[in-house]
All heavy atoms as TSV, in Angstrom:
chain	resi	resn	atom	element	x	y	z
A	1	MET	N	N	101.065	134.291	110.068
A	1	MET	CA	C	100.425	133.665	111.230
A	1	MET	C	C	100.468	132.156	111.104
A	1	MET	O	O	100.137	131.603	110.060
A	1	MET	CB	C	98.992	134.147	111.345
A	1	MET	CG	C	98.259	133.626	112.550
A	1	MET	SD	S	96.693	134.463	112.752
A	1	MET	CE	C	95.651	133.071	113.023
A	2	THR	N	N	100.864	131.455	112.146
A	2	THR	CA	C	100.930	130.006	112.145
A	2	THR	C	C	99.526	129.442	112.305
A	2	THR	O	O	98.720	129.940	113.096
A	2	THR	CB	C	101.803	129.513	113.314
A	2	THR	OG1	O	103.083	130.132	113.208
A	2	THR	CG2	C	101.964	128.019	113.302
A	3	LYS	N	N	99.239	128.373	111.543
A	3	LYS	CA	C	97.921	127.753	111.634
A	3	LYS	C	C	97.772	126.987	112.955
A	3	LYS	O	O	98.710	126.358	113.420
A	3	LYS	CB	C	97.722	126.740	110.487
A	3	LYS	CG	C	97.632	127.391	109.144
A	3	LYS	CD	C	97.099	126.458	108.077
A	3	LYS	CE	C	97.940	125.238	107.869
A	3	LYS	NZ	N	97.467	124.402	106.752
A	4	ARG	N	N	96.595	127.084	113.535
A	4	ARG	CA	C	96.311	126.364	114.775
A	4	ARG	C	C	95.830	124.949	114.476
A	4	ARG	O	O	96.151	124.009	115.204
A	4	ARG	CB	C	95.237	127.125	115.573
A	4	ARG	CG	C	94.892	126.453	116.880
A	4	ARG	CD	C	93.955	127.268	117.717
A	4	ARG	NE	N	93.578	126.558	118.911
A	4	ARG	CZ	C	92.761	127.033	119.834
A	4	ARG	NH1	N	92.234	128.245	119.703
A	4	ARG	NH2	N	92.464	126.303	120.888
A	5	PHE	N	N	95.048	124.785	113.404
A	5	PHE	CA	C	94.480	123.488	113.030
A	5	PHE	C	C	94.955	123.084	111.635
A	5	PHE	O	O	95.177	123.937	110.787
A	5	PHE	CB	C	92.949	123.539	113.037
A	5	PHE	CG	C	92.366	123.709	114.401
A	5	PHE	CD1	C	92.062	124.964	114.890
A	5	PHE	CD2	C	92.123	122.610	115.219
A	5	PHE	CE1	C	91.540	125.124	116.169
A	5	PHE	CE2	C	91.589	122.757	116.488
A	5	PHE	CZ	C	91.293	124.021	116.949
A	6	ILE	N	N	95.095	121.761	111.450
A	6	ILE	CA	C	95.467	121.252	110.139
A	6	ILE	C	C	94.494	120.134	109.738
A	6	ILE	O	O	93.831	119.528	110.564
A	6	ILE	CB	C	96.921	120.734	110.115
A	6	ILE	CG1	C	97.156	119.622	111.140
A	6	ILE	CG2	C	97.896	121.885	110.320
A	6	ILE	CD1	C	98.549	118.983	111.081
A	7	GLN	N	N	94.455	119.868	108.455
A	7	GLN	CA	C	93.595	118.816	107.909
A	7	GLN	C	C	94.244	117.453	108.114
A	7	GLN	O	O	95.459	117.347	108.322
A	7	GLN	CB	C	93.376	119.050	106.415
A	7	GLN	CG	C	92.729	120.344	106.071
A	7	GLN	CD	C	92.634	120.550	104.577
A	7	GLN	OE1	O	92.857	119.656	103.792
A	7	GLN	NE2	N	92.322	121.778	104.185
A	8	LEU	N	N	93.437	116.423	108.000
A	8	LEU	CA	C	93.966	115.064	108.132
A	8	LEU	C	C	95.002	114.742	107.054
A	8	LEU	O	O	95.952	114.000	107.295
A	8	LEU	CB	C	92.849	114.026	108.106
A	8	LEU	CG	C	91.960	113.958	109.342
A	8	LEU	CD1	C	90.988	112.790	109.226
A	8	LEU	CD2	C	92.750	113.862	110.613
A	9	SER	N	N	94.845	115.335	105.882
A	9	SER	CA	C	95.831	115.106	104.825
A	9	SER	C	C	97.204	115.629	105.240
A	9	SER	O	O	98.234	115.023	104.940
A	9	SER	CB	C	95.382	115.775	103.524
A	9	SER	OG	O	95.251	117.179	103.688
A	10	GLU	N	N	97.208	116.740	105.983
A	10	GLU	CA	C	98.480	117.279	106.477
A	10	GLU	C	C	99.050	116.397	107.594
A	10	GLU	O	O	100.250	116.205	107.683
A	10	GLU	CB	C	98.291	118.714	106.977
A	10	GLU	CG	C	97.964	119.670	105.837
A	10	GLU	CD	C	97.590	121.037	106.353
A	10	GLU	OE1	O	96.400	121.256	106.633
A	10	GLU	OE2	O	98.512	121.892	106.470
A	11	VAL	N	N	98.160	115.855	108.440
A	11	VAL	CA	C	98.607	114.929	109.492
A	11	VAL	C	C	99.280	113.725	108.855
A	11	VAL	O	O	100.362	113.307	109.287
A	11	VAL	CB	C	97.410	114.478	110.371
A	11	VAL	CG1	C	97.809	113.340	111.296
A	11	VAL	CG2	C	96.856	115.659	111.161
A	12	SER	N	N	98.650	113.186	107.814
A	12	SER	CA	C	99.241	112.004	107.159
A	12	SER	C	C	100.585	112.340	106.522
A	12	SER	O	O	101.489	111.487	106.539
A	12	SER	CB	C	98.267	111.404	106.128
A	12	SER	OG	O	98.018	112.316	105.076
A	13	GLU	N	N	100.760	113.533	106.019
A	13	GLU	CA	C	102.034	113.946	105.455
A	13	GLU	C	C	103.107	114.056	106.541
A	13	GLU	O	O	104.224	113.578	106.377
A	13	GLU	CB	C	101.927	115.283	104.716
A	13	GLU	CG	C	101.203	115.210	103.391
A	13	GLU	CD	C	101.079	116.547	102.723
A	13	GLU	OE1	O	101.920	117.418	102.960
A	13	GLU	OE2	O	100.112	116.730	101.942
A	14	VAL	N	N	102.761	114.704	107.662
A	14	VAL	CA	C	103.705	114.894	108.753
A	14	VAL	C	C	104.186	113.543	109.295
A	14	VAL	O	O	105.373	113.333	109.545
A	14	VAL	CB	C	103.097	115.738	109.884
A	14	VAL	CG1	C	103.966	115.715	111.130
A	14	VAL	CG2	C	102.866	117.173	109.420
A	15	LEU	N	N	103.228	112.617	109.490
A	15	LEU	CA	C	103.553	111.325	110.066
A	15	LEU	C	C	103.984	110.298	109.016
A	15	LEU	O	O	104.385	109.185	109.366
A	15	LEU	CB	C	102.357	110.770	110.850
A	15	LEU	CG	C	101.916	111.594	112.054
A	15	LEU	CD1	C	100.668	110.988	112.694
A	15	LEU	CD2	C	103.040	111.711	113.070
A	16	ASP	N	N	103.890	110.653	107.737
A	16	ASP	CA	C	104.231	109.768	106.628
A	16	ASP	C	C	103.426	108.465	106.707
A	16	ASP	O	O	103.975	107.363	106.690
A	16	ASP	CB	C	105.725	109.470	106.573
A	16	ASP	CG	C	106.151	108.867	105.243
A	16	ASP	OD1	O	105.432	109.055	104.236
A	16	ASP	OD2	O	107.205	108.211	105.185
A	17	ILE	N	N	102.104	108.641	106.875
A	17	ILE	CA	C	101.160	107.533	106.924
A	17	ILE	C	C	100.068	107.790	105.899
A	17	ILE	O	O	99.973	108.894	105.344
A	17	ILE	CB	C	100.554	107.327	108.330
A	17	ILE	CG1	C	99.800	108.586	108.777
A	17	ILE	CG2	C	101.634	106.950	109.331
A	17	ILE	CD1	C	99.074	108.466	110.120
A	18	SER	N	N	99.227	106.800	105.658
A	18	SER	CA	C	98.126	106.981	104.728
A	18	SER	C	C	97.027	107.850	105.342
A	18	SER	O	O	96.951	107.985	106.582
A	18	SER	CB	C	97.547	105.633	104.304
A	18	SER	OG	O	96.834	105.055	105.388
A	19	ALA	N	N	96.166	108.377	104.488
A	19	ALA	CA	C	95.021	109.154	104.975
A	19	ALA	C	C	94.118	108.272	105.825
A	19	ALA	O	O	93.569	108.729	106.831
A	19	ALA	CB	C	94.253	109.736	103.787
A	20	ALA	N	N	93.981	107.019	105.448
A	20	ALA	CA	C	93.136	106.080	106.216
A	20	ALA	C	C	93.707	105.861	107.618
A	20	ALA	O	O	92.962	105.777	108.592
A	20	ALA	CB	C	93.008	104.760	105.492
A	21	GLN	N	N	95.040	105.786	107.721
A	21	GLN	CA	C	95.656	105.609	109.029
A	21	GLN	C	C	95.459	106.854	109.903
A	21	GLN	O	O	95.216	106.728	111.104
A	21	GLN	CB	C	97.146	105.296	108.889
A	21	GLN	CG	C	97.409	103.908	108.344
A	21	GLN	CD	C	98.865	103.699	108.001
A	21	GLN	OE1	O	99.474	104.484	107.295
A	21	GLN	NE2	N	99.422	102.611	108.522
A	22	ALA	N	N	95.555	108.033	109.310
A	22	ALA	CA	C	95.336	109.291	110.059
A	22	ALA	C	C	93.891	109.338	110.553
A	22	ALA	O	O	93.637	109.691	111.702
A	22	ALA	CB	C	95.661	110.508	109.181
A	23	TYR	N	N	92.960	108.965	109.689
A	23	TYR	CA	C	91.549	108.933	110.061
A	23	TYR	C	C	91.326	107.949	111.211
A	23	TYR	O	O	90.600	108.244	112.161
A	23	TYR	CB	C	90.711	108.558	108.835
A	23	TYR	CG	C	89.228	108.491	109.086
A	23	TYR	CD1	C	88.477	109.653	109.285
A	23	TYR	CD2	C	88.566	107.261	109.129
A	23	TYR	CE1	C	87.105	109.584	109.524
A	23	TYR	CE2	C	87.211	107.195	109.351
A	23	TYR	CZ	C	86.483	108.349	109.550
A	23	TYR	OH	O	85.131	108.279	109.777
A	24	ALA	N	N	91.966	106.798	111.144
A	24	ALA	CA	C	91.812	105.791	112.189
A	24	ALA	C	C	92.360	106.298	113.530
A	24	ALA	O	O	91.758	106.020	114.594
A	24	ALA	CB	C	92.526	104.488	111.804
A	25	LEU	N	N	93.464	107.028	113.507
A	25	LEU	CA	C	93.995	107.599	114.754
A	25	LEU	C	C	93.004	108.554	115.392
A	25	LEU	O	O	92.827	108.558	116.614
A	25	LEU	CB	C	95.307	108.346	114.475
A	25	LEU	CG	C	96.537	107.511	114.172
A	25	LEU	CD1	C	97.702	108.420	113.770
A	25	LEU	CD2	C	96.935	106.677	115.394
A	26	VAL	N	N	92.339	109.346	114.564
A	26	VAL	CA	C	91.360	110.313	115.056
A	26	VAL	C	C	90.103	109.582	115.553
A	26	VAL	O	O	89.611	109.878	116.643
A	26	VAL	CB	C	91.022	111.344	113.940
A	26	VAL	CG1	C	89.783	112.136	114.294
A	26	VAL	CG2	C	92.215	112.261	113.718
A	27	ARG	N	N	89.598	108.665	114.762
A	27	ARG	CA	C	88.357	107.961	115.133
A	27	ARG	C	C	88.526	107.130	116.405
A	27	ARG	O	O	87.589	106.970	117.190
A	27	ARG	CB	C	87.888	107.065	113.999
A	27	ARG	CG	C	87.338	107.819	112.800
A	27	ARG	CD	C	86.067	108.516	113.110
A	27	ARG	NE	N	85.077	107.521	113.504
A	27	ARG	CZ	C	83.808	107.754	113.662
A	27	ARG	NH1	N	83.313	108.948	113.471
A	27	ARG	NH2	N	82.996	106.807	114.022
A	28	SER	N	N	89.739	106.623	116.643
A	28	SER	CA	C	89.986	105.815	117.833
A	28	SER	C	C	90.166	106.683	119.080
A	28	SER	O	O	90.165	106.169	120.192
A	28	SER	CB	C	91.229	104.956	117.642
A	28	SER	OG	O	92.392	105.765	117.656
A	29	GLY	N	N	90.369	107.984	118.869
A	29	GLY	CA	C	90.598	108.889	119.980
A	29	GLY	C	C	92.078	108.989	120.372
A	29	GLY	O	O	92.429	109.746	121.267
A	30	GLU	N	N	92.908	108.232	119.696
A	30	GLU	CA	C	94.336	108.257	119.994
A	30	GLU	C	C	94.934	109.641	119.665
A	30	GLU	O	O	95.843	110.108	120.345
A	30	GLU	CB	C	95.059	107.172	119.201
A	30	GLU	CG	C	96.441	106.878	119.692
A	30	GLU	CD	C	97.032	105.629	119.055
A	30	GLU	OE1	O	96.307	104.821	118.445
A	30	GLU	OE2	O	98.257	105.483	119.174
A	31	LEU	N	N	94.415	110.273	118.608
A	31	LEU	CA	C	94.827	111.613	118.223
A	31	LEU	C	C	93.586	112.521	118.305
A	31	LEU	O	O	92.697	112.420	117.469
A	31	LEU	CB	C	95.402	111.629	116.801
A	31	LEU	CG	C	95.803	112.976	116.231
A	31	LEU	CD1	C	96.875	113.628	117.104
A	31	LEU	CD2	C	96.322	112.809	114.805
A	32	PRO	N	N	93.508	113.384	119.329
A	32	PRO	CA	C	92.335	114.240	119.478
A	32	PRO	C	C	92.146	115.184	118.270
A	32	PRO	O	O	93.109	115.684	117.728
A	32	PRO	CB	C	92.659	115.053	120.739
A	32	PRO	CG	C	93.654	114.230	121.491
A	32	PRO	CD	C	94.461	113.541	120.421
A	33	ALA	N	N	90.880	115.337	117.888
A	33	ALA	CA	C	90.552	116.189	116.751
A	33	ALA	C	C	89.126	116.713	116.917
A	33	ALA	O	O	88.410	116.270	117.809
A	33	ALA	CB	C	90.668	115.402	115.455
A	34	ILE	N	N	88.764	117.663	116.079
A	34	ILE	CA	C	87.399	118.197	116.071
A	34	ILE	C	C	86.823	118.089	114.676
A	34	ILE	O	O	87.545	118.012	113.692
A	34	ILE	CB	C	87.357	119.670	116.546
A	34	ILE	CG1	C	88.191	120.565	115.643
A	34	ILE	CG2	C	87.814	119.791	117.989
A	34	ILE	CD1	C	88.047	122.057	115.931
A	35	LYS	N	N	85.482	118.059	114.601
A	35	LYS	CA	C	84.773	118.108	113.336
A	35	LYS	C	C	84.227	119.515	113.172
A	35	LYS	O	O	83.604	120.045	114.097
A	35	LYS	CB	C	83.629	117.101	113.303
A	35	LYS	CG	C	84.059	115.703	112.972
A	35	LYS	CD	C	82.867	114.787	112.889
A	35	LYS	CE	C	82.570	114.557	111.432
A	35	LYS	NZ	N	81.561	113.512	111.220
A	36	VAL	N	N	84.448	120.113	112.012
A	36	VAL	CA	C	83.988	121.491	111.783
A	36	VAL	C	C	83.242	121.576	110.459
A	36	VAL	O	O	83.417	120.741	109.561
A	36	VAL	CB	C	85.178	122.488	111.772
A	36	VAL	CG1	C	85.850	122.557	113.121
A	36	VAL	CG2	C	86.192	122.147	110.698
A	37	GLY	N	N	82.428	122.597	110.368
A	37	GLY	CA	C	81.724	122.873	109.124
A	37	GLY	C	C	80.546	121.970	108.877
A	37	GLY	O	O	80.332	120.961	109.556
A	38	GLY	N	N	79.751	122.340	107.880
A	38	GLY	CA	C	78.544	121.601	107.519
A	38	GLY	C	C	78.819	120.192	107.046
A	38	GLY	O	O	78.000	119.306	107.217
A	39	ARG	N	N	79.974	119.981	106.458
A	39	ARG	CA	C	80.332	118.648	105.956
A	39	ARG	C	C	81.087	117.846	106.995
A	39	ARG	O	O	81.488	116.703	106.732
A	39	ARG	CB	C	81.156	118.762	104.680
A	39	ARG	CG	C	80.310	119.346	103.556
A	39	ARG	CD	C	81.006	119.536	102.244
A	39	ARG	NE	N	82.247	118.790	102.058
A	39	ARG	CZ	C	83.227	119.171	101.248
A	39	ARG	NH1	N	83.130	120.298	100.574
A	39	ARG	NH2	N	84.308	118.439	101.126
A	40	GLY	N	N	81.315	118.418	108.183
A	40	GLY	CA	C	81.981	117.691	109.263
A	40	GLY	C	C	83.396	117.266	108.947
A	40	GLY	O	O	83.745	116.104	109.110
A	41	GLN	N	N	84.206	118.204	108.483
A	41	GLN	CA	C	85.599	117.887	108.180
A	41	GLN	C	C	86.428	117.865	109.448
A	41	GLN	O	O	86.282	118.739	110.309
A	41	GLN	CB	C	86.156	118.910	107.180
A	41	GLN	CG	C	85.425	118.898	105.861
A	41	GLN	CD	C	85.946	119.921	104.895
A	41	GLN	OE1	O	86.750	120.783	105.252
A	41	GLN	NE2	N	85.512	119.827	103.665
A	42	TRP	N	N	87.317	116.903	109.536
A	42	TRP	CA	C	88.162	116.747	110.702
A	42	TRP	C	C	89.322	117.744	110.673
A	42	TRP	O	O	89.910	117.975	109.620
A	42	TRP	CB	C	88.756	115.345	110.778
A	42	TRP	CG	C	87.740	114.295	111.118
A	42	TRP	CD1	C	87.133	113.442	110.249
A	42	TRP	CD2	C	87.238	113.980	112.412
A	42	TRP	NE1	N	86.272	112.619	110.940
A	42	TRP	CE2	C	86.321	112.918	112.275
A	42	TRP	CE3	C	87.471	114.486	113.689
A	42	TRP	CZ2	C	85.650	112.370	113.353
A	42	TRP	CZ3	C	86.801	113.944	114.755
A	42	TRP	CH2	C	85.904	112.883	114.576
A	43	ARG	N	N	89.635	118.299	111.830
A	43	ARG	CA	C	90.790	119.170	111.994
A	43	ARG	C	C	91.532	118.764	113.263
A	43	ARG	O	O	90.914	118.443	114.285
A	43	ARG	CB	C	90.383	120.652	112.105
A	43	ARG	CG	C	89.756	121.211	110.847
A	43	ARG	CD	C	90.773	121.267	109.696
A	43	ARG	NE	N	90.215	121.890	108.524
A	43	ARG	CZ	C	89.611	121.236	107.529
A	43	ARG	NH1	N	89.477	119.916	107.625
A	43	ARG	NH2	N	89.154	121.860	106.486
A	44	VAL	N	N	92.847	118.785	113.186
A	44	VAL	CA	C	93.692	118.439	114.316
A	44	VAL	C	C	94.486	119.669	114.704
A	44	VAL	O	O	95.094	120.339	113.868
A	44	VAL	CB	C	94.668	117.283	113.940
A	44	VAL	CG1	C	95.637	116.991	115.058
A	44	VAL	CG2	C	93.881	116.030	113.554
A	45	GLU	N	N	94.462	119.960	115.997
A	45	GLU	CA	C	95.237	121.083	116.495
A	45	GLU	C	C	96.720	120.708	116.455
A	45	GLU	O	O	97.095	119.599	116.846
A	45	GLU	CB	C	94.791	121.422	117.923
A	45	GLU	CG	C	95.247	122.775	118.372
A	45	GLU	CD	C	94.511	123.241	119.619
A	45	GLU	OE1	O	93.644	122.514	120.139
A	45	GLU	OE2	O	94.810	124.342	120.042
A	46	VAL	N	N	97.524	121.609	115.965
A	46	VAL	CA	C	98.966	121.346	115.801
A	46	VAL	C	C	99.589	120.913	117.143
A	46	VAL	O	O	100.393	119.982	117.187
A	46	VAL	CB	C	99.690	122.578	115.205
A	46	VAL	CG1	C	101.211	122.376	115.217
A	46	VAL	CG2	C	99.199	122.848	113.792
A	47	SER	N	N	99.171	121.558	118.227
A	47	SER	CA	C	99.714	121.186	119.541
A	47	SER	C	C	99.332	119.761	119.921
A	47	SER	O	O	100.109	119.044	120.577
A	47	SER	CB	C	99.251	122.158	120.617
A	47	SER	OG	O	97.836	122.131	120.760
A	48	GLU	N	N	98.143	119.285	119.519
A	48	GLU	CA	C	97.727	117.904	119.795
A	48	GLU	C	C	98.564	116.921	118.972
A	48	GLU	O	O	98.913	115.839	119.462
A	48	GLU	CB	C	96.243	117.710	119.484
A	48	GLU	CG	C	95.320	118.420	120.438
A	48	GLU	CD	C	95.328	117.831	121.851
A	48	GLU	OE1	O	95.885	116.735	122.061
A	48	GLU	OE2	O	94.728	118.443	122.728
A	49	LEU	N	N	98.888	117.284	117.740
A	49	LEU	CA	C	99.744	116.422	116.922
A	49	LEU	C	C	101.121	116.329	117.532
A	49	LEU	O	O	101.698	115.236	117.628
A	49	LEU	CB	C	99.805	116.949	115.488
A	49	LEU	CG	C	100.707	116.167	114.535
A	49	LEU	CD1	C	100.287	114.694	114.450
A	49	LEU	CD2	C	100.722	116.812	113.162
A	50	GLU	N	N	101.659	117.453	117.995
A	50	GLU	CA	C	102.979	117.456	118.638
A	50	GLU	C	C	102.955	116.617	119.920
A	50	GLU	O	O	103.903	115.866	120.189
A	50	GLU	CB	C	103.449	118.863	118.922
A	50	GLU	CG	C	103.766	119.668	117.668
A	50	GLU	CD	C	104.837	119.044	116.795
A	50	GLU	OE1	O	105.795	118.428	117.350
A	50	GLU	OE2	O	104.745	119.136	115.566
A	51	ALA	N	N	101.888	116.719	120.687
A	51	ALA	CA	C	101.748	115.925	121.914
A	51	ALA	C	C	101.663	114.429	121.571
A	51	ALA	O	O	102.264	113.595	122.283
A	51	ALA	CB	C	100.519	116.365	122.708
A	52	TYR	N	N	100.949	114.090	120.495
A	52	TYR	CA	C	100.848	112.706	120.057
A	52	TYR	C	C	102.229	112.177	119.685
A	52	TYR	O	O	102.625	111.065	120.097
A	52	TYR	CB	C	99.899	112.590	118.859
A	52	TYR	CG	C	99.918	111.237	118.210
A	52	TYR	CD1	C	99.259	110.143	118.777
A	52	TYR	CD2	C	100.664	111.026	117.038
A	52	TYR	CE1	C	99.332	108.900	118.207
A	52	TYR	CE2	C	100.728	109.775	116.469
A	52	TYR	CZ	C	100.053	108.723	117.040
A	52	TYR	OH	O	100.122	107.472	116.463
A	53	ILE	N	N	102.990	112.956	118.926
A	53	ILE	CA	C	104.331	112.539	118.516
A	53	ILE	C	C	105.191	112.305	119.752
A	53	ILE	O	O	105.911	111.303	119.833
A	53	ILE	CB	C	104.951	113.586	117.577
A	53	ILE	CG1	C	104.199	113.579	116.234
A	53	ILE	CG2	C	106.438	113.319	117.361
A	53	ILE	CD1	C	104.553	114.739	115.317
A	54	GLN	N	N	105.111	113.197	120.723
A	54	GLN	CA	C	105.914	113.032	121.948
A	54	GLN	C	C	105.505	111.766	122.702
A	54	GLN	O	O	106.359	111.040	123.196
A	54	GLN	CB	C	105.757	114.258	122.869
A	54	GLN	CG	C	106.686	114.217	124.046
A	54	GLN	CD	C	108.167	114.118	123.649
A	54	GLN	OE1	O	108.645	114.915	122.847
A	54	GLN	NE2	N	108.862	113.146	124.176
A	55	ARG	N	N	104.177	111.472	122.769
A	55	ARG	CA	C	103.711	110.243	123.406
A	55	ARG	C	C	104.272	109.022	122.704
A	55	ARG	O	O	104.672	108.047	123.351
A	55	ARG	CB	C	102.172	110.175	123.433
A	55	ARG	CG	C	101.531	111.013	124.482
A	55	ARG	CD	C	100.073	110.675	124.687
A	55	ARG	NE	N	99.251	110.607	123.482
A	55	ARG	CZ	C	98.701	111.649	122.867
A	55	ARG	NH1	N	98.875	112.870	123.334
A	55	ARG	NH2	N	97.964	111.472	121.795
A	56	MET	N	N	104.336	109.050	121.385
A	56	MET	CA	C	104.860	107.925	120.625
A	56	MET	C	C	106.356	107.746	120.904
A	56	MET	O	O	106.837	106.616	121.010
A	56	MET	CB	C	104.601	108.088	119.128
A	56	MET	CG	C	103.134	108.030	118.750
A	56	MET	SD	S	102.311	106.468	119.250
A	56	MET	CE	C	101.471	107.005	120.760
A	57	TYR	N	N	107.080	108.863	121.026
A	57	TYR	CA	C	108.518	108.769	121.411
A	57	TYR	C	C	108.643	108.125	122.778
A	57	TYR	O	O	109.458	107.236	122.987
A	57	TYR	CB	C	109.171	110.147	121.433
A	57	TYR	CG	C	109.734	110.585	120.107
A	57	TYR	CD1	C	109.278	111.746	119.506
A	57	TYR	CD2	C	110.746	109.860	119.487
A	57	TYR	CE1	C	109.801	112.169	118.287
A	57	TYR	CE2	C	111.273	110.282	118.261
A	57	TYR	CZ	C	110.798	111.448	117.666
A	57	TYR	OH	O	111.326	111.852	116.481
A	58	ASP	N	N	107.817	108.575	123.735
A	58	ASP	CA	C	107.860	108.012	125.077
A	58	ASP	C	C	107.531	106.527	125.100
A	58	ASP	O	O	108.209	105.733	125.763
A	58	ASP	CB	C	106.910	108.775	126.018
A	58	ASP	CG	C	107.324	110.219	126.238
A	58	ASP	OD1	O	108.499	110.569	125.959
A	58	ASP	OD2	O	106.473	111.013	126.667
A	59	GLU	N	N	106.465	106.137	124.371
A	59	GLU	CA	C	106.081	104.736	124.310
A	59	GLU	C	C	107.173	103.892	123.659
A	59	GLU	O	O	107.460	102.785	124.117
A	59	GLU	CB	C	104.769	104.576	123.565
A	59	GLU	CG	C	103.564	105.034	124.338
A	59	GLU	CD	C	102.257	104.848	123.586
A	59	GLU	OE1	O	102.205	104.008	122.608
A	59	GLU	OE2	O	101.276	105.516	123.939
A	60	THR	N	N	107.773	104.416	122.610
A	60	THR	CA	C	108.842	103.694	121.921
A	60	THR	C	C	110.046	103.531	122.836
A	60	THR	O	O	110.648	102.449	122.892
A	60	THR	CB	C	109.238	104.418	120.620
A	60	THR	OG1	O	108.071	104.529	119.785
A	60	THR	CG2	C	110.344	103.686	119.887
A	61	ARG	N	N	110.394	104.577	123.542
A	61	ARG	CA	C	111.531	104.530	124.481
A	61	ARG	C	C	111.291	103.459	125.540
A	61	ARG	O	O	112.183	102.665	125.856
A	61	ARG	CB	C	111.716	105.917	125.129
A	61	ARG	CG	C	113.021	106.111	125.830
A	61	ARG	CD	C	113.207	107.553	126.300
A	61	ARG	NE	N	113.227	108.492	125.189
A	61	ARG	CZ	C	112.278	109.409	124.914
A	61	ARG	NH1	N	111.217	109.508	125.698
A	61	ARG	NH2	N	112.384	110.218	123.894
A	62	THR	N	N	110.075	103.407	126.071
A	62	THR	CA	C	109.718	102.389	127.076
A	62	THR	C	C	109.798	101.009	126.479
A	62	THR	O	O	110.347	100.067	127.090
A	62	THR	CB	C	108.308	102.665	127.631
A	62	THR	OG1	O	108.291	103.951	128.235
A	62	THR	CG2	C	107.885	101.618	128.646
A	63	PHE	N	N	109.265	100.839	125.289
A	63	PHE	CA	C	109.311	99.545	124.610
A	63	PHE	C	C	110.734	99.080	124.381
A	63	PHE	O	O	111.093	97.941	124.686
A	63	PHE	CB	C	108.568	99.603	123.249
A	63	PHE	CG	C	108.695	98.343	122.457
A	63	PHE	CD1	C	107.875	97.267	122.711
A	63	PHE	CD2	C	109.652	98.230	121.459
A	63	PHE	CE1	C	107.985	96.094	121.979
A	63	PHE	CE2	C	109.786	97.067	120.735
A	63	PHE	CZ	C	108.953	95.989	120.982
A	64	VAL	N	N	111.583	99.964	123.876
A	64	VAL	CA	C	112.968	99.617	123.586
A	64	VAL	C	C	113.725	99.259	124.858
A	64	VAL	O	O	114.490	98.294	124.876
A	64	VAL	CB	C	113.665	100.761	122.810
A	64	VAL	CG1	C	115.176	100.527	122.743
A	64	VAL	CG2	C	113.063	100.895	121.425
A	65	SER	N	N	113.485	99.999	125.920
A	65	SER	CA	C	114.201	99.703	127.177
A	65	SER	C	C	113.751	98.381	127.789
A	65	SER	O	O	114.534	97.721	128.484
A	65	SER	CB	C	114.035	100.840	128.182
A	65	SER	OG	O	112.696	100.921	128.614
A	66	SER	N	N	112.531	97.956	127.556
A	66	SER	CA	C	112.065	96.693	128.106
A	66	SER	C	C	112.277	95.522	127.147
A	66	SER	O	O	112.076	94.378	127.517
A	66	SER	CB	C	110.586	96.791	128.505
A	66	SER	OG	O	109.796	97.026	127.364
A	67	HIS	N	N	112.693	95.812	125.923
A	67	HIS	CA	C	112.998	94.775	124.922
A	67	HIS	C	C	114.363	95.077	124.300
A	67	HIS	O	O	114.431	95.493	123.144
A	67	HIS	CB	C	111.934	94.746	123.823
A	67	HIS	CG	C	110.567	94.421	124.311
A	67	HIS	ND1	N	109.704	95.372	124.790
A	67	HIS	CD2	C	109.930	93.239	124.435
A	67	HIS	CE1	C	108.578	94.806	125.160
A	67	HIS	NE2	N	108.690	93.508	124.961
A	68	PRO	N	N	115.441	94.894	125.076
A	68	PRO	CA	C	116.765	95.260	124.561
A	68	PRO	C	C	117.127	94.521	123.289
A	68	PRO	O	O	116.847	93.336	123.148
A	68	PRO	CB	C	117.713	94.835	125.709
A	68	PRO	CG	C	116.834	94.715	126.908
A	68	PRO	CD	C	115.477	94.348	126.404
A	69	PHE	N	N	117.703	95.235	122.375
A	69	PHE	CA	C	118.135	94.689	121.082
A	69	PHE	C	C	119.306	93.737	121.283
A	69	PHE	O	O	120.240	94.033	121.986
A	69	PHE	CB	C	118.555	95.844	120.165
A	69	PHE	CG	C	118.940	95.395	118.779
A	69	PHE	CD1	C	118.001	94.927	117.911
A	69	PHE	CD2	C	120.269	95.447	118.398
A	69	PHE	CE1	C	118.342	94.531	116.631
A	69	PHE	CE2	C	120.626	95.037	117.118
A	69	PHE	CZ	C	119.661	94.590	116.232
A	70	GLY	N	N	119.201	92.580	120.677
A	70	GLY	CA	C	120.315	91.632	120.673
A	70	GLY	C	C	120.407	90.736	121.885
A	70	GLY	O	O	121.309	89.931	121.969
A	71	GLN	N	N	119.498	90.873	122.831
A	71	GLN	CA	C	119.525	89.988	123.994
A	71	GLN	C	C	118.542	88.867	123.795
A	71	GLN	O	O	117.424	89.068	123.299
A	71	GLN	CB	C	119.190	90.759	125.262
A	71	GLN	CG	C	120.270	91.759	125.660
A	71	GLN	CD	C	120.021	92.303	127.027
A	71	GLN	OE1	O	119.103	91.909	127.732
A	71	GLN	NE2	N	120.863	93.252	127.437
A	72	ASN	N	N	118.953	87.696	124.196
A	72	ASN	CA	C	118.069	86.534	124.057
A	72	ASN	C	C	117.081	86.492	125.209
A	72	ASN	O	O	117.463	86.637	126.370
A	72	ASN	CB	C	118.894	85.238	124.099
A	72	ASN	CG	C	119.802	85.116	122.889
A	72	ASN	OD1	O	119.426	85.532	121.811
A	72	ASN	ND2	N	120.959	84.540	123.085
A	73	PRO	N	N	115.804	86.301	124.893
A	73	PRO	CA	C	114.803	86.166	125.966
A	73	PRO	C	C	115.036	84.865	126.731
A	73	PRO	O	O	115.448	83.874	126.154
A	73	PRO	CB	C	113.472	86.163	125.235
A	73	PRO	CG	C	113.777	85.794	123.824
A	73	PRO	CD	C	115.213	86.196	123.574
A	74	GLU	N	N	114.777	84.874	127.994
A	74	GLU	CA	C	114.986	83.662	128.808
A	74	GLU	C	C	113.739	82.877	128.979
A	74	GLU	O	O	112.670	83.254	128.882
A	74	GLU	CB	C	115.516	84.094	130.182
A	74	GLU	CG	C	116.897	84.727	130.053
A	74	GLU	CD	C	117.463	85.092	131.413
A	74	GLU	OE1	O	117.111	84.477	132.417
A	74	GLU	OE2	O	118.280	86.005	131.446
């Protein structure tokens, strides 16, 4: 069975970022997550992580198209 939720440590591995950066994404609301258990551990739904990655691709594509490589700004 595929896991529905993953820990922030797994998020940081998938995105190749630090644990602190993964936590900051969650705390800022940029990456939706839930707190579970008595100790309030963060969990990210795999589908939310995939949606976040797609949003970053879209944002990057928009950035690149509006800032063409090798062209001098006027």
